[in-house]
Backbone as XML, in Angstrom:
<?xml version="1.0"?>
<chain id="A" units="angstrom">
  <residue number="1" name="UNK">
    <atom name="N" x="17.893" y="38.152" z="7.316"/>
    <atom name="CA" x="17.526" y="36.916" z="7.910"/>
    <atom name="C" x="17.718" y="35.804" z="6.887"/>
  </residue>
  <residue number="2" name="UNK">
    <atom name="N" x="18.417" y="34.783" z="7.292"/>
    <atom name="CA" x="18.723" y="33.674" z="6.395"/>
    <atom name="C" x="17.870" y="32.465" z="6.778"/>
  </residue>
  <residue number="3" name="UNK">
    <atom name="N" x="17.202" y="31.921" z="5.796"/>
    <atom name="CA" x="16.356" y="30.746" z="6.053"/>
    <atom name="C" x="17.175" y="29.476" z="5.870"/>
  </residue>
  <residue number="4" name="UNK">
    <atom name="N" x="17.067" y="28.602" z="6.810"/>
    <atom name="CA" x="17.772" y="27.327" z="6.676"/>
    <atom name="C" x="16.879" y="26.359" z="5.899"/>
  </residue>
  <residue number="5" name="UNK">
    <atom name="N" x="17.483" y="25.635" z="4.972"/>
    <atom name="CA" x="16.665" y="24.698" z="4.178"/>
    <atom name="C" x="16.132" y="23.558" z="5.058"/>
  </residue>
  <residue number="6" name="UNK">
    <atom name="N" x="14.871" y="23.281" z="4.887"/>
    <atom name="CA" x="14.222" y="22.216" z="5.655"/>
    <atom name="C" x="14.115" y="20.984" z="4.763"/>
  </residue>
  <residue number="7" name="UNK">
    <atom name="N" x="14.677" y="19.895" z="5.241"/>
    <atom name="CA" x="14.603" y="18.660" z="4.465"/>
    <atom name="C" x="13.332" y="17.903" z="4.848"/>
  </residue>
  <residue number="8" name="UNK">
    <atom name="N" x="12.614" y="17.443" z="3.845"/>
    <atom name="CA" x="11.387" y="16.691" z="4.165"/>
    <atom name="C" x="11.731" y="15.352" z="4.814"/>
  </residue>
  <residue number="9" name="UNK">
    <atom name="N" x="10.844" y="14.917" z="5.687"/>
    <atom name="CA" x="11.059" y="13.631" z="6.337"/>
    <atom name="C" x="10.879" y="12.511" z="5.321"/>
  </residue>
  <residue number="10" name="UNK">
    <atom name="N" x="11.688" y="11.500" z="5.454"/>
    <atom name="CA" x="11.612" y="10.371" z="4.535"/>
    <atom name="C" x="10.573" y="9.372" z="5.061"/>
  </residue>
  <residue number="11" name="UNK">
    <atom name="N" x="9.612" y="9.068" z="4.211"/>
    <atom name="CA" x="8.559" y="8.130" z="4.573"/>
    <atom name="C" x="8.784" y="6.845" z="3.798"/>
  </residue>
  <residue number="12" name="UNK">
    <atom name="N" x="8.790" y="5.737" z="4.502"/>
    <atom name="CA" x="8.973" y="4.447" z="3.847"/>
    <atom name="C" x="7.738" y="3.586" z="4.068"/>
  </residue>
  <residue number="13" name="UNK">
    <atom name="N" x="7.339" y="2.898" z="3.023"/>
    <atom name="CA" x="6.203" y="2.003" z="3.109"/>
    <atom name="C" x="6.673" y="0.601" z="3.479"/>
  </residue>
  <residue number="14" name="UNK">
    <atom name="N" x="5.860" y="-0.075" z="4.228"/>
    <atom name="CA" x="6.165" y="-1.449" z="4.602"/>
    <atom name="C" x="5.675" y="-2.355" z="3.475"/>
  </residue>
  <residue number="15" name="UNK">
    <atom name="N" x="6.570" y="-3.178" z="2.954"/>
    <atom name="CA" x="6.195" y="-4.093" z="1.881"/>
    <atom name="C" x="5.734" y="-5.404" z="2.499"/>
  </residue>
  <residue number="16" name="UNK">
    <atom name="N" x="4.482" y="-5.435" z="2.880"/>
    <atom name="CA" x="3.923" y="-6.632" z="3.502"/>
    <atom name="C" x="2.496" y="-6.821" z="3.005"/>
  </residue>
  <residue number="17" name="UNK">
    <atom name="N" x="2.073" y="-8.061" z="2.953"/>
    <atom name="CA" x="0.710" y="-8.364" z="2.540"/>
    <atom name="C" x="0.142" y="-9.387" z="3.525"/>
  </residue>
  <residue number="18" name="UNK">
    <atom name="N" x="-1.039" y="-9.095" z="4.007"/>
    <atom name="CA" x="-1.654" y="-10.005" z="4.975"/>
    <atom name="C" x="-2.438" y="-11.092" z="4.239"/>
  </residue>
  <residue number="19" name="UNK">
    <atom name="N" x="-2.907" y="-12.044" z="4.990"/>
    <atom name="CA" x="-3.705" y="-13.128" z="4.399"/>
    <atom name="C" x="-5.000" y="-12.574" z="3.817"/>
  </residue>
  <residue number="20" name="UNK">
    <atom name="N" x="-5.602" y="-11.612" z="4.498"/>
    <atom name="CA" x="-6.830" y="-10.994" z="4.000"/>
    <atom name="C" x="-6.563" y="-10.242" z="2.702"/>
  </residue>
  <residue number="21" name="UNK">
    <atom name="N" x="-5.457" y="-9.519" z="2.631"/>
    <atom name="CA" x="-5.099" y="-8.802" z="1.406"/>
    <atom name="C" x="-4.909" y="-9.763" z="0.240"/>
  </residue>
  <residue number="22" name="UNK">
    <atom name="N" x="-4.211" y="-10.856" z="0.477"/>
    <atom name="CA" x="-3.967" y="-11.842" z="-0.577"/>
    <atom name="C" x="-5.272" y="-12.480" z="-1.037"/>
  </residue>
  <residue number="23" name="UNK">
    <atom name="N" x="-6.149" y="-12.789" z="-0.091"/>
    <atom name="CA" x="-7.442" y="-13.377" z="-0.444"/>
    <atom name="C" x="-8.270" y="-12.408" z="-1.269"/>
  </residue>
  <residue number="24" name="UNK">
    <atom name="N" x="-8.284" y="-11.147" z="-0.885"/>
    <atom name="CA" x="-9.038" y="-10.144" z="-1.631"/>
    <atom name="C" x="-8.497" y="-9.975" z="-3.045"/>
  </residue>
  <residue number="25" name="UNK">
    <atom name="N" x="-7.199" y="-10.031" z="-3.211"/>
    <atom name="CA" x="-6.612" y="-9.926" z="-4.551"/>
    <atom name="C" x="-7.010" y="-11.100" z="-5.436"/>
  </residue>
  <residue number="26" name="UNK">
    <atom name="N" x="-6.963" y="-12.297" z="-4.895"/>
    <atom name="CA" x="-7.314" y="-13.484" z="-5.681"/>
    <atom name="C" x="-8.797" y="-13.484" z="-6.033"/>
  </residue>
  <residue number="27" name="UNK">
    <atom name="N" x="-9.650" y="-13.214" z="-5.063"/>
    <atom name="CA" x="-11.090" y="-13.191" z="-5.316"/>
    <atom name="C" x="-11.441" y="-12.087" z="-6.306"/>
  </residue>
  <residue number="28" name="UNK">
    <atom name="N" x="-10.842" y="-10.937" z="-6.146"/>
    <atom name="CA" x="-11.106" y="-9.833" z="-7.064"/>
    <atom name="C" x="-10.693" y="-10.136" z="-8.486"/>
  </residue>
  <residue number="29" name="UNK">
    <atom name="N" x="-9.578" y="-10.798" z="-8.660"/>
    <atom name="CA" x="-9.141" y="-11.122" z="-10.021"/>
    <atom name="C" x="-10.018" y="-12.204" z="-10.636"/>
  </residue>
  <residue number="30" name="UNK">
    <atom name="N" x="-10.486" y="-13.153" z="-9.832"/>
    <atom name="CA" x="-11.365" y="-14.201" z="-10.354"/>
    <atom name="C" x="-12.718" y="-13.629" z="-10.752"/>
  </residue>
  <residue number="31" name="UNK">
    <atom name="N" x="-13.291" y="-12.805" z="-9.905"/>
    <atom name="CA" x="-14.595" y="-12.220" z="-10.204"/>
    <atom name="C" x="-14.472" y="-11.207" z="-11.329"/>
  </residue>
  <residue number="32" name="UNK">
    <atom name="N" x="-13.430" y="-10.420" z="-11.298"/>
    <atom name="CA" x="-13.258" y="-9.374" z="-12.302"/>
    <atom name="C" x="-13.172" y="-9.888" z="-13.719"/>
  </residue>
  <residue number="33" name="UNK">
    <atom name="N" x="-12.485" y="-10.989" z="-13.933"/>
    <atom name="CA" x="-12.371" y="-11.518" z="-15.293"/>
    <atom name="C" x="-13.481" y="-12.505" z="-15.611"/>
  </residue>
  <residue number="34" name="UNK">
    <atom name="N" x="-13.900" y="-13.281" z="-14.648"/>
    <atom name="CA" x="-14.879" y="-14.326" z="-14.900"/>
    <atom name="C" x="-16.281" y="-13.824" z="-15.159"/>
  </residue>
  <residue number="35" name="UNK">
    <atom name="N" x="-16.642" y="-12.698" z="-14.587"/>
    <atom name="CA" x="-18.016" y="-12.219" z="-14.720"/>
    <atom name="C" x="-18.356" y="-11.855" z="-16.168"/>
  </residue>
  <residue number="36" name="UNK">
    <atom name="N" x="-17.384" y="-11.414" z="-16.935"/>
    <atom name="CA" x="-17.639" y="-11.052" z="-18.325"/>
    <atom name="C" x="-17.686" y="-12.290" z="-19.218"/>
  </residue>
  <residue number="37" name="UNK">
    <atom name="N" x="-16.821" y="-13.242" z="-18.971"/>
    <atom name="CA" x="-16.766" y="-14.451" z="-19.791"/>
    <atom name="C" x="-17.991" y="-15.327" z="-19.536"/>
  </residue>
  <residue number="38" name="UNK">
    <atom name="N" x="-18.316" y="-15.536" z="-18.277"/>
    <atom name="CA" x="-19.431" y="-16.411" z="-17.924"/>
    <atom name="C" x="-20.760" y="-15.805" z="-18.353"/>
  </residue>
  <residue number="39" name="UNK">
    <atom name="N" x="-20.919" y="-14.503" z="-18.217"/>
    <atom name="CA" x="-22.173" y="-13.857" z="-18.615"/>
    <atom name="C" x="-22.461" y="-14.068" z="-20.093"/>
  </residue>
  <residue number="40" name="UNK">
    <atom name="N" x="-21.448" y="-13.957" z="-20.922"/>
    <atom name="CA" x="-21.645" y="-14.157" z="-22.360"/>
    <atom name="C" x="-22.050" y="-15.591" z="-22.660"/>
  </residue>
  <residue number="41" name="UNK">
    <atom name="N" x="-21.438" y="-16.551" z="-21.993"/>
    <atom name="CA" x="-21.791" y="-17.959" z="-22.210"/>
    <atom name="C" x="-23.221" y="-18.256" z="-21.756"/>
  </residue>
  <residue number="42" name="UNK">
    <atom name="N" x="-23.608" y="-17.735" z="-20.604"/>
    <atom name="CA" x="-24.965" y="-17.963" z="-20.103"/>
    <atom name="C" x="-25.983" y="-17.301" z="-21.021"/>
  </residue>
  <residue number="43" name="UNK">
    <atom name="N" x="-25.695" y="-16.096" z="-21.482"/>
    <atom name="CA" x="-26.628" y="-15.386" z="-22.357"/>
    <atom name="C" x="-26.831" y="-16.137" z="-23.671"/>
  </residue>
  <residue number="44" name="UNK">
    <atom name="N" x="-25.790" y="-16.776" z="-24.182"/>
    <atom name="CA" x="-25.934" y="-17.586" z="-25.399"/>
    <atom name="C" x="-26.887" y="-18.759" z="-25.178"/>
  </residue>
  <residue number="45" name="UNK">
    <atom name="N" x="-26.937" y="-19.263" z="-23.965"/>
    <atom name="CA" x="-27.779" y="-20.426" z="-23.688"/>
    <atom name="C" x="-29.217" y="-20.056" z="-23.324"/>
  </residue>
  <residue number="46" name="UNK">
    <atom name="N" x="-29.422" y="-18.947" z="-22.614"/>
    <atom name="CA" x="-30.776" y="-18.599" z="-22.162"/>
    <atom name="C" x="-31.488" y="-17.628" z="-23.096"/>
  </residue>
  <residue number="47" name="UNK">
    <atom name="N" x="-30.784" y="-16.894" z="-23.915"/>
    <atom name="CA" x="-31.343" y="-15.986" z="-24.937"/>
    <atom name="C" x="-32.212" y="-14.867" z="-24.366"/>
  </residue>
  <residue number="48" name="UNK">
    <atom name="N" x="-32.011" y="-14.486" z="-23.110"/>
    <atom name="CA" x="-32.811" y="-13.416" z="-22.522"/>
    <atom name="C" x="-32.020" y="-12.725" z="-21.411"/>
  </residue>
  <residue number="49" name="UNK">
    <atom name="N" x="-31.891" y="-11.393" z="-21.494"/>
    <atom name="CA" x="-31.167" y="-10.679" z="-20.429"/>
    <atom name="C" x="-31.843" y="-10.807" z="-19.060"/>
  </residue>
  <residue number="50" name="UNK">
    <atom name="N" x="-33.176" y="-10.838" z="-19.046"/>
    <atom name="CA" x="-33.888" y="-10.992" z="-17.777"/>
    <atom name="C" x="-33.623" y="-12.345" z="-17.140"/>
  </residue>
  <residue number="51" name="UNK">
    <atom name="N" x="-33.616" y="-13.383" z="-17.967"/>
    <atom name="CA" x="-33.329" y="-14.723" z="-17.465"/>
    <atom name="C" x="-31.872" y="-14.839" z="-17.026"/>
  </residue>
  <residue number="52" name="UNK">
    <atom name="N" x="-30.990" y="-14.110" z="-17.706"/>
    <atom name="CA" x="-29.580" y="-14.077" z="-17.302"/>
    <atom name="C" x="-29.439" y="-13.510" z="-15.893"/>
  </residue>
  <residue number="53" name="UNK">
    <atom name="N" x="-30.138" y="-12.413" z="-15.604"/>
    <atom name="CA" x="-30.094" y="-11.833" z="-14.257"/>
    <atom name="C" x="-30.667" y="-12.794" z="-13.223"/>
  </residue>
  <residue number="54" name="UNK">
    <atom name="N" x="-31.744" y="-13.494" z="-13.603"/>
    <atom name="CA" x="-32.331" y="-14.478" z="-12.688"/>
    <atom name="C" x="-31.337" y="-15.590" z="-12.372"/>
  </residue>
  <residue number="55" name="UNK">
    <atom name="N" x="-30.623" y="-16.063" z="-13.384"/>
    <atom name="CA" x="-29.620" y="-17.114" z="-13.177"/>
    <atom name="C" x="-28.521" y="-16.619" z="-12.243"/>
  </residue>
  <residue number="56" name="UNK">
    <atom name="N" x="-28.070" y="-15.357" z="-12.411"/>
    <atom name="CA" x="-27.032" y="-14.808" z="-11.534"/>
    <atom name="C" x="-27.529" y="-14.704" z="-10.091"/>
  </residue>
  <residue number="57" name="UNK">
    <atom name="N" x="-28.765" y="-14.247" z="-9.910"/>
    <atom name="CA" x="-29.316" y="-14.121" z="-8.552"/>
    <atom name="C" x="-29.481" y="-15.498" z="-7.917"/>
  </residue>
  <residue number="58" name="UNK">
    <atom name="N" x="-30.014" y="-16.449" z="-8.680"/>
    <atom name="CA" x="-30.180" y="-17.806" z="-8.164"/>
    <atom name="C" x="-28.830" y="-18.425" z="-7.799"/>
  </residue>
  <residue number="59" name="UNK">
    <atom name="N" x="-27.840" y="-18.219" z="-8.637"/>
    <atom name="CA" x="-26.494" y="-18.737" z="-8.344"/>
    <atom name="C" x="-25.916" y="-18.084" z="-7.093"/>
  </residue>
  <residue number="60" name="UNK">
    <atom name="N" x="-26.166" y="-16.795" z="-6.923"/>
    <atom name="CA" x="-25.692" y="-16.096" z="-5.729"/>
    <atom name="C" x="-26.339" y="-16.624" z="-4.461"/>
  </residue>
  <residue number="61" name="UNK">
    <atom name="N" x="-27.640" y="-16.907" z="-4.530"/>
    <atom name="CA" x="-28.348" y="-17.448" z="-3.364"/>
    <atom name="C" x="-27.823" y="-18.838" z="-3.018"/>
  </residue>
  <residue number="62" name="UNK">
    <atom name="N" x="-27.631" y="-19.679" z="-4.029"/>
    <atom name="CA" x="-27.101" y="-21.027" z="-3.788"/>
    <atom name="C" x="-25.693" y="-20.948" z="-3.199"/>
  </residue>
  <residue number="63" name="UNK">
    <atom name="N" x="-24.876" y="-20.039" z="-3.716"/>
    <atom name="CA" x="-23.520" y="-19.868" z="-3.194"/>
    <atom name="C" x="-23.545" y="-19.378" z="-1.750"/>
  </residue>
  <residue number="64" name="UNK">
    <atom name="N" x="-24.423" y="-18.434" z="-1.455"/>
    <atom name="CA" x="-24.551" y="-17.927" z="-0.088"/>
    <atom name="C" x="-24.995" y="-19.029" z="0.869"/>
  </residue>
  <residue number="65" name="UNK">
    <atom name="N" x="-25.963" y="-19.834" z="0.454"/>
    <atom name="CA" x="-26.411" y="-20.938" z="1.306"/>
    <atom name="C" x="-25.291" y="-21.949" z="1.531"/>
  </residue>
  <residue number="66" name="UNK">
    <atom name="N" x="-24.507" y="-22.195" z="0.501"/>
    <atom name="CA" x="-23.368" y="-23.096" z="0.657"/>
    <atom name="C" x="-22.334" y="-22.534" z="1.615"/>
  </residue>
  <residue number="67" name="UNK">
    <atom name="N" x="-22.092" y="-21.233" z="1.531"/>
    <atom name="CA" x="-21.107" y="-20.604" z="2.419"/>
    <atom name="C" x="-21.599" y="-20.583" z="3.867"/>
  </residue>
  <residue number="68" name="UNK">
    <atom name="N" x="-22.893" y="-20.388" z="4.052"/>
    <atom name="CA" x="-23.439" y="-20.326" z="5.411"/>
    <atom name="C" x="-23.588" y="-21.702" z="6.051"/>
  </residue>
  <residue number="69" name="UNK">
    <atom name="N" x="-23.479" y="-22.755" z="5.263"/>
    <atom name="CA" x="-23.641" y="-24.099" z="5.821"/>
    <atom name="C" x="-22.399" y="-24.564" z="6.577"/>
  </residue>
  <residue number="70" name="UNK">
    <atom name="N" x="-21.306" y="-23.858" z="6.441"/>
    <atom name="CA" x="-20.090" y="-24.256" z="7.153"/>
    <atom name="C" x="-19.990" y="-23.486" z="8.424"/>
  </residue>
</chain>
């Protein structure tokens, strides 16, 4: 019995990016790099890790309220 070689199906990916994908990439790169730089600057000014967390939470609440106002 002779086996015939089976060729795998060729799969091609679509090279497309949606508006949501592009937005997620930009936001992710801004948050990913900025969170380390800004945290160090804030910590130099407040001199307390607990106060640093409070500033981040307060900033998040203000940002959320600003986003919900539209």
